[in-house]
C-alpha positions as CSV (number, residue, x, y, z in Angstrom):
1,M,3.5,2.6,74.0
2,R,6.0,4.1,71.7
3,Q,5.3,4.4,67.9
4,R,8.1,4.3,65.5
5,G,8.3,5.6,62.0
6,F,11.1,5.7,59.4
7,T,14.2,7.6,60.1
8,L,15.6,10.1,57.7
9,I,18.4,7.8,56.8
10,E,16.0,4.9,55.9
11,I,13.9,7.3,53.7
12,I,17.1,8.5,51.9
13,V,18.3,4.9,51.3
14,G,14.9,3.9,50.0
15,I,14.8,6.9,47.6
16,V,18.3,6.2,46.3
17,T,17.4,2.5,45.8
18,L,14.2,3.4,44.0
19,G,16.2,5.8,41.8
20,I,18.8,3.2,40.8
21,A,16.0,0.7,40.0
22,L,14.2,3.3,37.7
23,V,17.5,4.1,35.9
24,V,18.2,0.4,35.3
25,L,14.6,-0.1,34.0
26,S,14.6,3.0,31.8
27,T,18.0,2.1,30.2
28,L,17.6,-1.6,29.8
29,L,13.9,-2.6,29.7
30,F,12.0,0.3,28.3
31,P,13.9,0.6,25.0
32,Q,13.0,-3.0,24.2
33,A,9.3,-2.3,24.2
34,P,9.1,-1.0,20.6
35,R,10.9,-4.2,19.5
36,S,8.4,-6.5,21.1
37,A,6.3,-6.5,18.0
38,E,9.1,-7.7,15.7
39,P,8.5,-11.4,16.2
40,L,4.9,-10.9,15.2
41,L,5.8,-8.9,12.2
42,Q,8.4,-11.5,11.2
43,A,5.9,-14.3,11.5
44,R,3.3,-12.4,9.4
45,A,5.9,-11.5,6.7
46,S,6.9,-15.2,6.6
47,A,3.3,-16.3,6.2
48,L,2.7,-13.8,3.4
49,G,5.8,-14.7,1.6
50,Q,5.0,-18.4,1.9
51,M,1.5,-17.8,0.6
52,F,2.9,-16.3,-2.6
53,I,5.6,-18.9,-3.0
54,N,3.1,-21.7,-2.6
55,E,0.7,-20.2,-5.1
56,I,3.3,-19.4,-7.7
57,M,5.0,-22.8,-7.5
58,G,1.6,-24.5,-8.2
59,K,1.4,-22.7,-11.6
60,A,2.7,-23.9,-14.9
61,F,6.3,-23.1,-15.9
62,D,5.3,-21.0,-18.9
63,E,2.3,-20.0,-21.0
64,S,3.7,-22.3,-23.7
65,S,4.1,-25.3,-21.4
66,D,2.3,-28.5,-22.1
67,M,-0.2,-28.2,-19.2
68,S,-1.7,-31.6,-19.8
69,G,1.3,-33.4,-18.3
70,G,2.8,-34.4,-21.6
71,Y,6.5,-34.8,-22.5
72,S,7.0,-31.6,-24.3
73,R,8.9,-28.8,-22.5
74,C,8.8,-25.2,-23.8
75,S,12.5,-24.8,-23.1
76,D,13.2,-27.7,-25.5
77,S,11.3,-26.2,-28.4
78,A,12.4,-22.6,-27.7
79,T,8.8,-21.5,-27.5
80,C,9.1,-20.2,-24.0
81,T,8.3,-16.6,-23.2
82,A,11.3,-14.4,-24.0
83,S,13.2,-13.1,-21.0
84,G,12.3,-9.5,-21.7
85,A,8.6,-10.3,-22.0
86,L,8.1,-12.0,-18.7
87,G,5.0,-10.6,-17.0
88,A,1.2,-11.0,-16.9
89,E,-0.3,-12.3,-20.1
90,E,-3.7,-12.6,-18.4
91,P,-6.1,-9.7,-18.0
92,T,-6.9,-10.2,-14.3
93,R,-5.0,-11.5,-11.2
94,S,-7.5,-14.3,-10.8
95,S,-6.6,-15.8,-14.2
96,Y,-2.8,-16.0,-13.7
97,D,-1.9,-19.5,-14.9
98,D,1.9,-19.6,-15.1
99,V,4.9,-18.5,-13.1
100,D,5.9,-15.4,-15.1
101,D,2.4,-13.9,-14.9
102,F,3.5,-12.8,-11.3
103,N,6.6,-10.9,-12.5
104,G,6.2,-7.3,-11.5
105,L,3.2,-7.9,-9.2
106,S,3.5,-5.5,-6.2
107,T,1.7,-3.3,-3.7
108,Q,2.7,-0.4,-1.5
109,A,2.1,0.0,2.2
110,G,-1.5,0.8,2.8
111,D,-2.9,-0.9,-0.3
112,E,-5.8,-3.3,0.1
113,I,-4.1,-6.7,0.0
114,D,-7.3,-8.8,-0.2
115,D,-7.6,-8.0,-3.9
116,V,-4.1,-9.3,-4.6
117,L,-4.2,-12.4,-2.5
118,L,-7.7,-13.3,-3.8
119,Q,-8.7,-14.2,-0.3
120,G,-11.0,-12.1,1.9
121,G,-10.4,-11.0,5.5
122,L,-6.6,-10.6,5.3
123,N,-6.4,-6.7,5.2
124,E,-6.3,-6.4,9.0
125,R,-3.6,-9.1,9.4
126,F,-1.4,-7.7,6.7
127,Q,-2.1,-4.0,7.2
128,N,0.8,-1.8,6.0
129,F,2.7,-4.7,4.6
130,S,3.9,-4.4,1.0
131,F,5.4,-6.8,-1.4
132,A,7.1,-7.1,-4.8
133,I,7.5,-10.2,-6.9
134,S,10.1,-10.7,-9.7
135,V,10.5,-13.7,-11.9
136,A,13.6,-14.3,-14.1
137,Y,15.2,-17.2,-16.0
138,S,18.0,-18.7,-14.0
139,N,20.8,-21.2,-14.4
140,D,21.0,-24.4,-12.3
141,T,22.7,-22.5,-9.5
142,G,20.0,-19.8,-9.2
143,E,21.8,-16.9,-10.9
144,A,19.6,-14.7,-13.1
145,Q,20.0,-15.2,-16.9
146,S,18.9,-13.1,-19.8
147,V,18.3,-16.2,-22.0
148,I,15.7,-18.9,-21.9
149,T,16.6,-21.7,-19.6
150,R,14.9,-24.7,-17.9
151,F,14.6,-22.8,-14.6
152,K,12.9,-19.6,-13.4
153,R,13.8,-17.9,-10.1
154,I,11.0,-16.4,-8.2
155,D,11.9,-13.6,-5.7
156,V,9.2,-12.5,-3.3
157,T,10.2,-9.4,-1.2
158,I,8.0,-8.6,1.7
159,T,8.3,-5.2,3.6
160,A,6.9,-5.1,7.1
161,P,5.4,-1.9,8.6
162,N,8.6,-1.3,10.4
163,Q,10.4,-1.2,7.0
164,Q,12.2,-4.5,7.7
165,T,12.4,-6.5,4.4
166,F,12.2,-10.3,4.0
167,R,13.2,-12.1,0.8
168,F,11.9,-15.5,-0.2
169,T,13.3,-17.2,-3.3
170,A,12.2,-20.4,-5.1
171,I,13.3,-22.1,-8.3
172,K,10.7,-23.5,-10.6
173,G,12.0,-26.1,-13.1
174,D,10.6,-27.0,-16.5
175,Y,10.1,-30.7,-16.2
């Protein structure tokens, strides 16, 4: 009985084929591995941005707004907060009651986000995310204005751990 092994030519062809396969993998597939987390980061940034937009849109238009559902609008009586004074009138984050209280609210990467979101258990999910919120009066097309108008534009900018930024914008009307 005769036993056969691989010939030298078969071994060389196998090594060359394996080498070509490794070159293809290392140039096409392996560089994509760091980007595999991007969809997860994008989804989390979107969730964080939407949380802020939903909360802010549920607040009153202005500190001077008729919060009992009446017919009076602060933009009609010129008692709205001046454009240069937009910002928190409340002493703590949990007592924010109108849209412009959120102007200037921000964190840096690594900050505890639970304190800002007023919800527990979110630090791990949003670890190393940062955000900045700006509120400004705007015209009916969404452009920022320096005078009091019936609209406020809310910009929420989320920065993911990979430094990719996501901007969410909403318009709150004084009706």
